[in-house]
N, C-alpha and C positions, 0 to 999 in steps of 0.2 A: 065701581059704590060700595063704603060701608053706609046704614042712617043705623041714629041713634037715636033711641025716643027721648030720656031722660041719662042727662050724666052727674056722676054724680062726684067729683074731686073730694080727696084729702089732702089738707097739702097738712107742711108743718107750721105749726106757733108762726106769725111776722108772715104770711104770705097773704096772710088775707084781703089785703088791697089790689094784689096781684090774680089774686083766683076768677074774678071775671073776664077778663083777656086772656088768661089764662087756658083758660076753659074755654073761647072760642077761636084761639089757638085752634086747641086740639081737633075742635067739629072741625075748622077747616083743613088741617093737614089730614086731619080720619076720611075726610068728604073726599078728597083727589087717593090715595088710595086705589090700586086698580086687586083687586079679588078675580078670583079666578070661577069657585065658585058661591052657592048663597048657598049662607044656613043664617041659623035661629039659635039667639040665647035671651033668653029671660030674664037671667043676670050674667058679667060676665067679669070678673075679678080678675083684678092684675097681684100681682107682687110686687112688694113694691119697688121706684124703682129713686135710683140713690144717683142724683147731683148738684152737682159741686150751687156750696150757696152764691154763687156772684153766676151763675146760669142762666143767662135771660127768660124770660117769656116764651118766645119762642126756639127758645133751647129745651126749655121743660117739656113745652108743646111735641117736640118734635117727639122724645124721648116716653112721651107717653106712647102719644100717634102709635111708636113701633113697638112697643108692648102689644095693642092690642091687635097690631100687623099679627103678630105673632101668634096670635091665636086662630089665625087665619089657615096656618103653616102647615097644612097633611102629616096628622099621623107617622111616627117612623116605622119604618116594614121592616123586623124582625130579620136578620141575617139567617137562613138558612142553615143548614146544620150538620154533616151525614152521622147517622144516629151508628151507636157502633162501635165508633170513633175509630173507623178507615178513613 
């Protein structure tokens, strides 16, 4: 489960009337995510998420929730290389 104290979304102009519902759907989607480790963030900033202008509120919320879930992915482990080129 992921818990969020405060959720702040910046949506494009024209989405103002959809913001409350999108925020609620994001919260619901994030609460349902299964995470395997406990982590705390003071602030979690996501990259810009691009969706079609015709996307419905649930599709937008799902895209945002996916971006949040990606923040919990384990860091990539570098592939060991052999020294000396052998």
